[in-house]
MARBA-3410 file (N, C-alpha, C, O; in Angstrom, 1 decimal):
229
-1.0,-37.4,-0.3,-1.4,-36.3,-1.1,-1.1,-34.8,-0.3,-1.3,-34.6,0.9 ~ -0.7,-33.9,-1.3,-0.2,-32.5,-0.8,-1.4,-31.7,0.2,-2.6,-32.0,0.0 ~ -1.1,-31.0,1.1,-1.8,-30.3,1.6,-2.3,-29.4,1.0,-1.5,-28.8,0.3 ~ -3.7,-28.8,1.2,-4.2,-27.7,0.6,-3.4,-26.3,1.2,-2.8,-25.4,0.5 ~ -3.4,-26.5,2.2,-2.5,-25.5,3.0,-1.4,-25.9,3.8,-1.6,-26.8,4.6
-0.2,-25.4,3.9,1.0,-25.8,4.4,1.9,-24.5,4.7,2.4,-23.7,3.9 ~ 1.9,-24.5,6.0,2.6,-23.0,6.5,3.4,-23.9,7.5,3.0,-24.9,8.1 ~ 4.8,-23.3,7.6,5.7,-24.0,8.7,6.6,-22.8,8.8,7.1,-22.4,7.8 ~ 6.7,-22.3,10.1,7.3,-21.1,10.7,7.1,-20.1,9.9,8.0,-19.3,9.7 ~ 6.0,-20.1,9.6,5.5,-18.7,8.5,5.4,-17.5,9.1,4.5,-17.3,10.0
6.2,-16.6,8.6,6.3,-15.1,9.6,5.7,-14.1,8.4,6.0,-14.3,7.2 ~ 5.0,-13.0,8.8,4.3,-11.9,8.4,4.6,-10.7,8.7,4.4,-10.7,9.9 ~ 5.0,-9.6,8.1,4.8,-8.6,8.8,4.2,-7.5,8.5,4.0,-7.2,7.3 ~ 3.8,-6.5,9.4,3.1,-5.2,9.0,4.1,-4.3,9.5,4.2,-4.0,10.7 ~ 4.7,-3.8,8.5,5.9,-2.7,9.1,6.7,-3.6,9.5,7.0,-4.6,8.8
7.3,-3.3,10.8,8.2,-4.1,11.5,7.5,-5.3,12.3,8.2,-6.3,12.5 ~ 6.0,-5.2,12.8,5.7,-5.7,13.7,5.2,-7.2,12.9,4.6,-7.2,11.9 ~ 5.6,-8.3,13.8,5.3,-9.6,13.0,4.0,-10.2,13.2,3.9,-11.1,14.0 ~ 2.9,-9.9,12.5,1.6,-10.2,12.6,1.6,-11.8,12.6,0.6,-12.2,13.2 ~ 2.3,-12.8,12.0,2.3,-13.7,12.1,3.9,-14.2,12.5,4.9,-14.0,11.9
3.7,-14.8,13.7,5.4,-14.9,14.3,5.8,-16.6,14.3,6.2,-17.2,15.4 ~ 5.7,-17.1,13.0,6.3,-18.6,12.9,4.9,-19.4,13.0,4.6,-20.0,14.1 ~ 4.2,-19.5,12.0,2.8,-20.1,12.2,3.1,-21.5,11.4,3.5,-21.5,10.2 ~ 2.7,-22.9,12.3,2.9,-24.0,11.6,1.5,-24.5,11.5,0.9,-24.7,12.6 ~ 0.9,-24.8,10.4,-0.5,-25.1,10.0,-0.6,-26.1,9.1,0.4,-25.9,8.3
-1.3,-27.1,8.8,-1.5,-27.7,7.7,-2.8,-28.0,7.6,-3.3,-28.7,8.5 ~ -3.7,-27.7,6.5,-5.0,-28.1,6.5,-5.1,-29.2,4.9,-4.7,-29.0,3.8 ~ -5.7,-30.4,5.4,-5.9,-31.5,4.2,-7.1,-31.1,3.3,-8.0,-30.5,3.8 ~ -7.0,-31.3,1.7,-7.9,-31.3,1.0,-9.3,-31.6,1.5,-9.6,-32.6,2.2 ~ -10.2,-30.7,1.2,-11.8,-31.0,1.5,-11.8,-30.8,3.1,-13.0,-30.9,3.6
-10.8,-30.6,3.9,-11.1,-30.1,5.3,-11.7,-28.9,5.9,-11.4,-27.8,5.3 ~ -12.4,-28.9,6.7,-13.0,-27.6,7.0,-12.4,-27.3,8.4,-12.7,-28.2,9.2 ~ -11.6,-26.3,8.9,-10.9,-26.3,10.0,-11.6,-24.6,10.4,-11.8,-23.7,9.5 ~ -11.8,-24.6,11.9,-11.8,-23.5,12.6,-10.8,-22.8,13.0,-9.9,-23.6,13.3 ~ -10.4,-21.4,13.1,-9.5,-20.8,13.4,-10.4,-20.0,14.7,-11.4,-19.4,14.5
-9.8,-20.2,15.8,-10.3,-19.5,17.0,-9.4,-18.9,17.8,-8.4,-19.6,18.1 ~ -9.5,-17.8,18.4,-8.6,-16.8,19.3,-9.2,-15.6,19.4,-10.2,-15.3,18.8 ~ -8.7,-14.9,20.1,-9.0,-13.1,20.5,-8.7,-12.3,19.2,-8.0,-12.7,18.2 ~ -9.3,-11.2,19.3,-9.1,-10.0,18.4,-7.5,-9.8,18.1,-6.9,-9.7,19.2 ~ -7.0,-9.6,17.3,-5.4,-9.5,17.2,-4.5,-10.5,17.1,-3.3,-10.4,16.6
-5.2,-11.8,17.5,-4.3,-12.9,17.4,-3.5,-13.4,16.2,-2.5,-14.1,16.3 ~ -4.0,-13.0,15.1,-3.6,-13.3,13.8,-4.3,-14.1,12.6,-3.8,-14.3,11.5 ~ -5.6,-14.4,13.1,-6.7,-15.1,12.5,-6.7,-14.5,11.1,-6.1,-15.1,10.2 ~ -7.3,-13.4,11.0,-7.5,-12.8,9.7,-6.3,-12.7,8.8,-6.4,-12.9,7.6 ~ -5.0,-12.5,9.4,-3.5,-12.2,8.7,-3.4,-13.8,7.9,-3.0,-14.0,6.8
-3.8,-14.8,8.9,-3.4,-16.0,8.1,-4.5,-16.2,7.0,-4.2,-16.8,6.0 ~ -5.7,-15.7,7.1,-6.7,-15.4,5.9,-6.0,-15.0,4.9,-5.9,-15.5,3.9 ~ -5.4,-13.8,5.3,-5.1,-13.0,3.9,-3.6,-13.3,3.4,-3.1,-12.8,2.4 ~ -2.8,-14.3,4.1,-2.0,-14.8,3.6,-2.2,-16.0,2.6,-1.4,-16.2,1.6 ~ -3.1,-16.6,2.8,-3.4,-17.7,2.1,-4.2,-17.2,1.1,-4.3,-18.1,0.3
-4.6,-16.5,0.8,-5.4,-15.4,-0.3,-4.2,-14.9,-1.2,-4.5,-14.5,-2.3 ~ -2.9,-15.0,-0.7,-1.9,-14.3,-1.7,-2.1,-12.5,-1.4,-1.7,-11.7,-2.3 ~ -2.6,-12.1,-0.4,-2.8,-10.8,-0.2,-1.8,-10.2,0.6,-1.4,-9.1,0.3 ~ -1.2,-10.9,1.6,-0.3,-10.5,2.6,1.2,-11.2,2.1,1.1,-12.3,1.5 ~ 2.3,-10.8,2.2,3.6,-11.3,1.9,4.1,-12.5,3.1,3.8,-12.0,4.2
4.6,-13.6,3.1,5.3,-14.4,4.0,6.6,-13.9,3.7,7.0,-14.0,2.5 ~ 7.3,-13.3,4.7,8.6,-12.8,4.5,9.7,-14.1,4.9,10.8,-13.9,4.5 ~ 9.5,-15.2,5.6,10.2,-16.1,5.9,9.2,-17.3,6.3,8.0,-17.2,6.5 ~ 10.1,-18.5,6.5,9.3,-19.8,6.6,9.0,-20.3,5.2,9.5,-19.9,4.2 ~ 7.9,-21.4,5.4,7.4,-22.2,4.1,5.9,-21.6,4.2,5.3,-21.3,5.2
5.4,-21.5,3.1,4.0,-21.4,2.8,3.8,-21.7,1.3,4.3,-21.3,0.3 ~ 2.8,-22.8,1.5,2.3,-23.4,0.1,0.7,-23.2,0.1,0.2,-23.6,1.1 ~ 0.2,-22.9,-0.7,-1.3,-23.2,-0.8,-1.7,-23.6,-2.0,-1.6,-22.9,-3.0 ~ -2.4,-24.8,-2.1,-3.0,-25.3,-3.5,-1.7,-25.6,-4.2,-1.8,-25.7,-5.4 ~ -0.4,-25.8,-3.6,0.8,-26.1,-4.2,1.6,-25.1,-4.6,2.6,-25.4,-5.3
1.2,-24.0,-4.3,1.9,-22.8,-4.9,2.8,-22.3,-3.7,2.6,-22.2,-2.5 ~ 3.8,-21.9,-4.3,4.9,-21.3,-3.1,4.7,-20.1,-2.9,5.4,-19.4,-3.7 ~ 4.0,-19.4,-1.9,3.5,-18.0,-1.5,4.7,-17.3,-1.0,4.5,-16.2,-0.5 ~ 5.9,-17.8,-1.0,7.4,-16.9,-0.9,7.7,-16.4,-2.0,8.1,-15.3,-2.1 ~ 7.6,-17.1,-3.0,8.2,-17.1,-4.5,6.9,-16.3,-5.3,7.1,-15.2,-5.9
5.9,-16.9,-5.2,5.0,-16.4,-6.1,3.5,-16.5,-5.5,2.9,-17.5,-5.6 ~ 2.9,-15.3,-4.9,1.6,-15.3,-4.4,0.6,-14.8,-5.1,-0.5,-14.8,-4.5 ~ 0.9,-14.5,-6.2,-0.2,-14.0,-7.1,-0.9,-14.9,-8.0,-2.1,-14.6,-8.3 ~ -0.3,-16.0,-8.5,-0.9,-17.1,-9.2,-1.9,-17.8,-8.1,-2.6,-18.8,-8.5 ~ -2.0,-17.5,-7.1,-2.9,-18.5,-6.2,-4.3,-17.7,-6.1,-5.4,-18.3,-5.8
-4.3,-16.6,-6.4,-5.5,-15.5,-6.2,-6.7,-16.1,-6.7,-7.8,-16.2,-6.1 ~ -6.6,-16.5,-8.2,-7.9,-16.7,-8.9,-8.4,-18.3,-8.3,-9.5,-18.7,-8.5 ~ -7.5,-18.9,-7.7,-8.0,-20.0,-6.9,-8.7,-20.2,-5.5,-9.0,-21.3,-5.1 ~ -8.7,-19.1,-5.0,-9.1,-19.0,-3.8,-10.3,-17.9,-3.9,-10.6,-17.1,-4.8 ~ -10.9,-18.0,-2.4,-12.3,-16.9,-2.5,-12.0,-16.5,-0.8,-11.6,-17.3,0.0
-12.2,-15.3,-0.8,-11.9,-14.7,0.6,-13.1,-13.9,1.0,-13.4,-13.0,0.4 ~ -13.8,-14.2,2.0,-14.9,-13.6,2.2,-14.3,-12.8,3.9,-13.9,-13.3,4.9 ~ -14.3,-11.5,3.4,-13.7,-10.8,4.6,-14.8,-9.6,5.0,-15.9,-9.6,4.6 ~ -14.1,-8.6,5.9,-15.2,-7.6,6.2,-15.6,-6.8,5.2,-16.8,-6.4,5.2 ~ -14.5,-6.3,4.2,-15.2,-5.8,3.0,-15.6,-6.7,2.0,-14.9,-7.7,1.8
-16.7,-6.5,1.2,-17.3,-7.1,0.5,-16.8,-7.5,-0.8,-17.0,-8.5,-1.4 ~ -15.8,-6.3,-1.3,-15.3,-6.6,-2.6,-16.4,-6.6,-3.8,-16.2,-7.2,-4.9 ~ -17.4,-6.0,-3.6,-18.5,-5.8,-4.5,-18.4,-4.4,-5.1,-17.8,-3.6,-4.5 ~ -19.0,-4.1,-6.2,-19.2,-2.7,-6.6,-20.9,-2.3,-6.7,-21.9,-2.8,-7.3 ~ -20.7,-1.2,-5.8,-22.2,-0.7,-5.2,-23.2,-0.5,-6.6,-24.3,-1.0,-6.8
-22.3,0.2,-7.5,-23.3,0.7,-8.5,-24.1,-0.3,-9.4,-25.2,-0.1,-10.0 ~ -23.3,-1.5,-9.3,-23.7,-2.6,-10.2,-24.6,-3.6,-9.5,-24.4,-4.0,-8.4 ~ -25.4,-3.8,-10.1,-26.7,-5.1,-9.5,-26.1,-6.4,-9.0,-25.0,-6.9,-9.5 ~ -26.9,-6.9,-8.0,-26.3,-8.3,-7.7,-25.9,-9.3,-9.1,-24.7,-9.8,-9.2 ~ -26.9,-9.6,-9.9,-26.3,-10.3,-11.0,-25.3,-9.9,-11.8,-24.6,-10.8,-12.3
-25.0,-8.7,-12.0,-23.8,-7.8,-12.6,-22.6,-8.4,-12.1,-21.8,-8.9,-12.9 ~ -22.5,-8.2,-10.7,-21.4,-8.3,-9.9,-21.0,-9.8,-9.8,-19.8,-10.1,-9.6 ~ -22.0,-11.0,-9.8,-21.8,-12.3,-9.6,-21.1,-12.7,-10.9,-20.2,-13.6,-10.9 ~ -21.4,-12.0,-12.0,-21.4,-12.6,-13.7,-19.9,-12.0,-13.8,-19.0,-12.6,-14.3 ~ -19.6,-10.8,-13.3,-18.4,-10.0,-13.7,-17.2,-10.9,-13.0,-16.3,-11.4,-13.6
-17.4,-11.1,-11.6,-16.4,-12.1,-10.7,-16.0,-13.3,-11.3,-14.9,-13.7,-11.3 ~ -17.4,-14.0,-11.9,-17.3,-15.4,-12.4,-16.7,-14.9,-13.8,-16.0,-15.9,-14.1 ~ -16.6,-14.3,-14.5,-15.9,-14.1,-15.8,-14.4,-13.9,-15.6,-13.6,-14.4,-16.2 ~ -14.0,-12.9,-14.5,-12.8,-12.8,-14.4,-12.1,-14.1,-13.7,-10.8,-14.3,-13.8 ~ -12.7,-14.9,-13.2,-12.3,-16.1,-12.7,-11.8,-17.4,-13.8,-10.9,-18.2,-13.7
-12.7,-16.9,-14.8,-12.7,-18.3,-16.2,-14.2,-18.9,-16.0,-14.6,-19.7,-16.9 ~ -15.0,-18.7,-15.1,-16.2,-19.5,-14.8,-17.4,-18.9,-16.0,-17.3,-17.8,-16.5 ~ -18.4,-19.7,-16.2,-19.1,-19.5,-17.0,-20.6,-18.7,-16.4,-20.8,-18.5,-15.2 ~ -21.7,-18.2,-17.4,-22.8,-17.7,-16.8,-23.7,-18.6,-16.0,-24.5,-18.2,-15.1 ~ -23.4,-19.9,-16.4,-24.2,-20.8,-16.0,-23.9,-21.0,-14.5,-24.8,-21.2,-13.8
-22.6,-20.9,-14.1,-21.9,-21.0,-12.8,-22.6,-19.9,-11.9,-22.9,-20.1,-10.7 ~ -22.7,-18.6,-12.5,-23.1,-17.4,-11.9,-24.7,-17.5,-11.6,-25.2,-17.0,-10.6 ~ -25.4,-18.2,-12.5,-26.8,-18.3,-12.2,-26.9,-19.2,-11.1,-27.6,-18.9,-10.2 ~ -26.3,-20.3,-11.1,-26.8,-21.8,-10.1,-26.3,-20.9,-8.5,-26.9,-21.1,-7.4 ~ -25.3,-20.0,-8.7,-24.6,-19.8,-7.4,-25.7,-18.5,-7.0,-25.9,-18.2,-5.8
-26.4,-17.9,-7.8,-27.4,-16.9,-7.3,-28.5,-17.7,-6.5,-28.8,-17.5,-5.3 ~ -29.1,-18.6,-7.5,-30.0,-19.4,-7.2,-29.9,-20.0,-5.7,-30.8,-19.9,-4.8 ~ -28.8,-20.8,-5.6,-28.4,-21.5,-4.2,-28.5,-20.4,-3.2,-29.2,-20.7,-2.3 ~ -28.1,-19.1,-3.2,-28.0,-18.2,-2.2,-29.2,-17.2,-2.3,-29.0,-16.0,-2.0 ~ -30.3,-17.7,-2.8,-31.6,-16.8,-2.6,-31.6,-15.5,-3.5,-32.4,-14.6,-3.4
-30.6,-15.4,-4.5,-30.6,-14.0,-5.0,-31.1,-14.0,-6.3,-31.0,-13.0,-7.0 ~ -31.7,-15.0,-6.8,-32.1,-15.0,-8.4,-33.5,-14.4,-8.8,-33.8,-14.4,-10.0 ~ -34.3,-14.1,-7.8,-35.3,-13.4,-7.7,-35.3,-11.9,-7.7,-34.5,-11.3,-8.3 ~ -36.2,-11.5,-7.0,-36.4,-9.9,-7.2,-35.2,-9.5,-6.8,-35.1,-8.4,-7.3 ~ -34.0,-9.8,-6.1,-32.9,-9.4,-5.9,-31.7,-9.1,-6.8,-30.7,-8.3,-6.7
-32.1,-9.9,-7.8,-30.7,-10.0,-8.9,-30.7,-8.6,-9.7,-29.8,-8.3,-10.4 ~ -31.8,-7.8,-9.5,-31.6,-6.7,-10.3,-31.4,-5.3,-9.6,-31.5,-4.2,-10.1 ~ -31.1,-5.7,-8.3,-31.2,-4.3,-7.2,-29.4,-4.1,-7.1,-28.6,-5.0,-7.0 ~ -29.2,-2.7,-7.2,-28.0,-2.5,-7.2,-27.5,-3.0,-5.6,-28.2,-3.1,-4.6 ~ -26.1,-3.1,-5.7,-25.5,-3.9,-4.2,-25.5,-2.9,-3.1,-25.4,-3.1,-1.9
-25.7,-1.2,-3.8,-25.6,-0.5,-2.4,-26.9,-0.2,-2.1,-27.1,0.8,-1.4 ~ -27.8,-1.0,-2.6,-29.2,-0.7,-1.9,-29.6,-2.0,-1.0,-30.8,-2.3,-0.6 ~ -28.3,-3.0,-0.8,-28.9,-4.1,-0.1,-28.5,-4.1,1.2,-27.6,-3.3,1.5 ~ -29.1,-5.0,2.2,-28.9,-4.9,3.6,-27.4,-5.4,3.7,-26.7,-5.7,2.7 ~ -26.9,-5.4,4.9,-25.8,-6.2,5.2,-25.8,-7.6,5.0,-24.8,-8.2,4.5
-26.8,-8.2,5.3,-27.0,-9.7,5.3,-27.2,-10.0,3.7,-26.8,-11.1,3.4 ~ -27.8,-9.4,2.8,-28.1,-9.8,1.6,-26.7,-9.3,0.8,-26.3,-10.0,-0.2 ~ -25.9,-8.2,1.1,-24.2,-8.2,0.7,-23.6,-9.1,0.9,-22.8,-9.4,0.0 ~ -23.8,-10.0,2.3,-22.7,-11.0,2.5,-23.4,-12.4,1.8,-22.7,-13.4,1.7 ~ -24.7,-12.4,1.2,-24.9,-13.2,0.5,-24.2,-13.1,-0.9,-23.6,-14.0,-1.4
-24.4,-12.1,-1.3,-23.9,-11.9,-2.6,-22.4,-12.0,-2.8,-21.9,-12.3,-3.9 ~ -21.7,-11.9,-1.8,-20.2,-11.9,-1.8,-20.0,-13.7,-2.1,-19.3,-14.2,-2.9 ~ -20.7,-14.3,-1.3,-20.8,-15.7,-1.3,-21.3,-16.2,-2.5,-20.7,-17.2,-3.0 ~ -22.2,-15.8,-3.1,-22.3,-16.2,-4.4,-21.2,-16.1,-5.2,-20.9,-17.0,-5.9 ~ -20.4,-14.7,-5.2,-19.4,-14.4,-6.2,-18.3,-15.7,-5.9,-17.8,-16.2,-6.9
-18.1,-16.2,-4.5,-16.9,-17.3,-4.3,-17.8,-18.5,-5.1,-17.3,-19.0,-6.1 ~ -19.0,-19.0,-4.8,-19.1,-20.2,-5.3,-19.0,-20.2,-6.7,-18.3,-21.1,-7.4 ~ -19.8,-18.9,-7.4,-19.3,-18.7,-9.1,-18.1,-18.8,-9.3,-17.9,-19.5,-10.3 ~ -17.1,-18.4,-8.8,-15.7,-18.7,-9.4,-15.2,-19.7,-9.3,-14.1,-19.9,-10.0 ~ -15.8,-20.7,-8.5,-15.3,-22.1,-8.0,-14.0,-22.3,-7.6,-13.1,-23.0,-8.0
-14.0,-21.4,-6.4,-12.7,-21.1,-5.8,-12.7,-22.5,-5.1,-13.8,-23.0,-4.6 ~ -11.3,-23.2,-5.2,-10.6,-24.6,-4.5,-10.9,-24.4,-3.0,-11.4,-25.3,-2.3 ~ -10.3,-23.1,-2.6,-10.0,-22.8,-1.2,-11.1,-21.7,-0.5,-11.0,-20.5,-0.9 ~ -11.7,-22.0,0.2,-12.7,-20.7,0.9,-11.9,-20.3,2.2,-11.4,-21.1,3.0 ~ -11.8,-18.9,2.3,-11.5,-18.3,3.3,-12.5,-17.4,4.0,-12.8,-16.4,3.5
-12.9,-17.9,5.0,-14.0,-17.1,5.7,-13.9,-16.3,6.9,-13.5,-16.8,7.9 ~ -14.2,-15.2,6.9,-13.6,-14.4,8.1,-15.1,-13.8,8.6,-15.7,-13.0,7.8 ~ -15.5,-14.2,9.7,-16.6,-14.2,10.5,-18.0,-14.3,9.5,-18.8,-13.4,9.4 ~ -18.0,-15.4,9.0,-19.1,-15.8,7.7,-20.6,-15.5,8.0,-21.5,-15.2,7.2 ~ -20.8,-15.7,9.3,-22.1,-15.4,10.2,-22.6,-14.2,10.1,-23.8,-14.1,10.0
-21.7,-13.1,10.2,-22.0,-11.8,10.6,-23.0,-11.3,9.6,-23.0,-11.5,8.4 ~ -24.0,-10.5,10.3,-25.0,-9.5,9.3,-26.0,-10.7,9.1,-27.0,-10.3,8.4 ~ -26.0,-11.8,9.3,-27.2,-12.6,8.5,-28.1,-13.1,9.7,-27.8,-13.3,10.9 ~ -29.2,-13.3,9.1,-30.4,-13.8,10.0,-30.5,-15.4,10.1,-30.1,-16.1,9.2 ~ -31.0,-15.9,11.0,-31.0,-17.3,11.2,-31.1,-18.2,9.8,-30.2,-19.0,9.5
-32.1,-17.9,9.0,-32.0,-18.3,7.9,-30.9,-18.4,7.1,-30.6,-19.5,6.5 ~ -30.2,-17.3,7.0,-29.1,-17.2,6.2,-27.8,-17.6,7.1,-26.7,-17.7,6.5 ~ -27.8,-17.8,8.3,-26.6,-18.8,8.7,-26.6,-20.0,8.6,-25.6,-20.7,8.4 ~ -28.1,-20.7,8.7,-28.2,-22.0,8.3,-28.1,-22.2,6.8,-28.0,-23.3,6.5 ~ -28.2,-21.3,5.9,-27.8,-21.6,4.5,-26.2,-21.8,4.6,-25.7,-22.9,4.4
-25.6,-20.9,4.8,-23.8,-20.8,4.9,-23.5,-22.2,5.4,-22.8,-22.9,4.8 ~ -24.1,-22.5,6.5,-23.5,-23.8,7.1,-23.7,-25.1,6.2,-22.9,-26.0,6.2 ~ -24.9,-25.2,5.2,-25.1,-26.1,4.6,-24.2,-25.9,3.4,-23.5,-26.8,2.9 ~ -24.1,-24.7,2.9,-23.3,-24.5,1.9,-21.8,-25.0,2.0,-21.2,-25.6,1.1 ~ -21.3,-24.6,3.4,-19.8,-25.3,3.8,-19.7,-26.7,3.7,-18.8,-27.2,3.2
-20.7,-27.4,4.2,-20.7,-28.7,4.2,-20.9,-29.4,2.5,-20.2,-30.4,2.2 ~ -21.7,-28.9,1.8,-21.9,-29.1,0.5,-20.7,-28.8,-0.5,-20.5,-29.4,-1.5 ~ -19.9,-27.8,0.1,-18.8,-27.5,-0.8,-17.6,-28.3,-0.2,-16.8,-28.6,-1.1 ~ -17.2,-28.9,1.0,-16.6,-29.9,1.7,-16.6,-31.2,0.8,-15.7,-31.7,0.1 ~ -17.8,-31.5,0.9,-18.2,-32.8,0.1,-17.7,-32.7,-1.4,-17.1,-33.6,-1.9
-17.8,-31.5,-1.9,-17.6,-31.5,-3.3,-16.2,-31.5,-3.6,-15.9,-31.6,-4.8 ~ -15.0,-31.5,-2.5,-13.7,-31.1,-2.4,-13.1,-29.7,-2.1,-11.9,-29.6,-2.1 ~ -13.7,-28.8,-1.8,-13.4,-27.4,-1.5,-12.9,-27.7,0.1,-13.4,-28.4,1.0 ~ -11.7,-27.0,0.0,-11.1,-26.8,1.6,-11.5,-25.5,2.1,-11.4,-24.4,1.5 ~ -11.9,-25.6,3.2,-12.3,-24.2,4.3,-11.5,-24.0,5.2,-11.1,-24.9,5.9
-11.1,-22.8,5.3,-10.9,-22.0,6.5,-11.7,-21.0,7.1,-12.0,-20.1,6.3 ~ -12.3,-21.0,8.2,-13.0,-20.4,8.9,-12.7,-19.5,10.3,-12.9,-20.0,11.4 ~ -12.4,-18.2,10.1,-12.1,-17.6,11.5,-13.4,-16.9,12.0,-14.1,-16.2,11.3 ~ -13.6,-17.3,13.0,-15.1,-17.1,14.0,-15.0,-16.9,15.2,-14.4,-17.8,15.8 ~ -15.6,-15.9,16.0,-15.6,-15.9,17.5,-16.9,-16.6,17.8,-17.2,-16.5,18.9
-17.6,-17.3,17.1,-19.0,-18.0,17.2,-18.5,-19.4,17.1,-18.6,-20.1,16.1 ~ -18.0,-19.9,18.3,-17.4,-20.9,18.7,-18.2,-22.1,18.5,-17.7,-23.1,18.0 ~ -19.2,-21.9,19.0,-20.2,-22.9,19.3,-20.9,-23.4,18.1,-21.1,-24.6,18.0 ~ -21.2,-22.6,17.4,-21.8,-22.8,15.9,-21.0,-23.1,15.0,-21.3,-24.0,14.2 ~ -19.7,-22.4,14.9,-18.7,-23.1,14.0,-18.3,-24.4,14.2,-18.3,-25.2,13.2
-18.1,-24.9,15.4,-17.7,-26.2,15.9,-18.5,-27.4,15.3,-18.1,-28.5,15.1 ~ -19.9,-26.8,15.0,-21.0,-27.9,14.7,-20.5,-28.4,13.3,-20.7,-29.6,13.0 ~ -19.9,-27.7,12.3,-19.7,-27.8,11.0,-18.3,-27.9,10.6,-18.1,-27.9,9.4 ~ -17.3,-27.9,11.4,-15.8,-28.3,11.3,-15.5,-29.5,11.7,-16.1,-30.1,12.6 ~ -14.5,-29.9,11.0,-13.6,-31.2,11.4,-12.5,-30.9,12.4,-12.0,-31.9,12.9
-12.3,-29.9,12.7,-11.0,-29.6,13.5,-10.9,-28.1,14.0,-11.4,-27.3,13.3 ~ -10.4,-27.6,15.3,-10.3,-26.5,15.5,-8.9,-26.2,15.7,-8.3,-27.2,16.0 ~ -8.4,-25.4,15.6,-6.9,-24.8,16.2,-7.2,-23.6,17.0,-8.3,-23.0,17.0 ~ -6.2,-23.1,17.7,-6.2,-21.9,18.3,-5.4,-20.8,17.9,-4.3,-21.2,18.1 ~ -5.3,-19.6,17.4,-4.6,-18.6,16.9,-4.0,-17.5,18.3,-4.8,-16.7,18.7
-2.9,-17.6,18.8,-2.7,-16.8,19.8,-1.2,-16.1,19.5,-0.3,-16.8,19.2 ~ -1.2,-14.7,19.7,0.0,-14.1,19.6,0.8,-14.5,18.1,1.9,-15.0,18.0 ~ 0.0,-14.2,17.2,0.7,-14.5,15.7,1.1,-15.9,15.8,2.2,-16.0,15.2 ~ 0.7,-16.8,16.2,1.1,-18.1,16.5,0.0,-19.2,16.5,-1.0,-18.8,17.0 ~ 0.0,-20.6,16.0,-0.9,-21.3,16.2,-0.7,-22.7,16.7,0.1,-23.5,16.3
-1.6,-22.9,17.4,-1.4,-24.7,18.2,-2.8,-25.3,18.2,-3.9,-24.7,18.4 ~ -2.5,-26.7,18.0,-3.6,-27.6,17.7,-4.6,-27.3,19.1,-4.2,-27.1,20.2 ~ -5.9,-27.3,18.7,-6.9,-27.9,19.7,-6.7,-28.9,20.4,-5.6,-29.5,20.2 ~ -7.5,-29.3,21.3,-7.3,-30.5,22.1,-7.8,-31.5,21.4,-8.8,-31.2,20.7 ~ -7.3,-33.0,21.3,-7.7,-34.0,20.1,-9.3,-34.3,20.4,-10.0,-34.7,19.6
-9.7,-34.0,21.7,-11.4,-34.4,22.1,-12.3,-33.5,21.0,-13.4,-33.9,20.7 ~ -11.7,-32.4,20.5,-12.4,-31.6,19.9,-12.6,-31.9,18.3,-13.5,-31.4,17.6 ~ -11.7,-32.7,18.0,-11.4,-33.1,16.3,-12.9,-34.0,16.3,-13.4,-34.6,17.2 ~ -13.2,-33.9,15.0,-14.5,-34.8,14.6,-14.5,-35.1,13.3,-14.0,-34.3,12.5 ~ -15.0,-36.2,12.9,-15.0,-36.9,11.5,-15.7,-35.7,10.5,-16.2,-34.7,11.0
-15.5,-35.9,9.5,-16.3,-35.0,8.4,-17.7,-35.3,8.1,-18.1,-36.5,7.8 ~ -18.7,-34.3,8.3,-20.1,-34.4,8.2,-20.3,-34.7,6.5,-19.8,-34.0,5.6 ~ -21.0,-35.8,6.2,-21.5,-36.0,5.2,-22.6,-35.5,4.8,-23.7,-35.8,5.2 ~ -22.2,-34.4,3.6,-23.5,-33.9,3.2,-23.6,-34.2,1.6,-22.5,-34.4,1.0 ~ -24.7,-34.2,0.9,-24.8,-34.3,-0.3,-24.2,-32.9,-0.9,-24.3,-31.8,-0.5
-23.5,-33.5,-2.2,-22.5,-32.2,-2.5,-23.5,-31.7,-3.9,-23.9,-32.5,-4.8 ~ -23.7,-30.5,-3.8,-24.6,-29.8,-4.7,-23.8,-28.4,-5.4,-24.3,-27.7,-6.3 ~ -22.4,-28.1,-4.8,-21.6,-26.9,-5.2,-21.0,-27.4,-6.4,-20.8,-28.6,-6.5 ~ -20.6,-26.5,-7.4,-20.0,-27.1,-8.7,-18.4,-27.2,-7.8,-17.4,-27.6,-8.3
END
């Protein structure tokens, strides 16, 4: 079976600076992998490259079977990136944002409704403009967009940021359900202890390169009932 993510000697430049300096990383379908390392190590760059938002200038890079060196645009509809920017329209309501992005990805309104219900947004928050939401509510809305779009690869940059305990627990369960349903998940997080409870494997990013974590940190997949589309 082809890896969901295959990077071999991948180099990505910001100007002349190598943000990635020859990354080797393979992620299996439905695997949940934690990227851990200090600020500036290259974790976010890996996520953005996998999302097709940053160019890979040399080496091999395939995501969901798409060669990112030759064509990184075609993968964008198949992945979901949860970054520091929400990607939401502040003037639109929660429901309008989720429906808009679901429709743009070819999903239907039932997908949007199911995603809002799963993220606790189908009640009083559905008609609230995103610009009036708290940071945690915006985070939930961004996650609902990703679920509604039926993304095959989730790229999560500090997914627990801005959330209360209930919100963090909700995301952890969502990640487990998504993996059980066949979704591949890459998480970049400084909250290593919490993240390692829900991932299958941890790799360390340092100086724009990736090295595997110690074998003792690997763990079998957590079996969670799948209820994510």
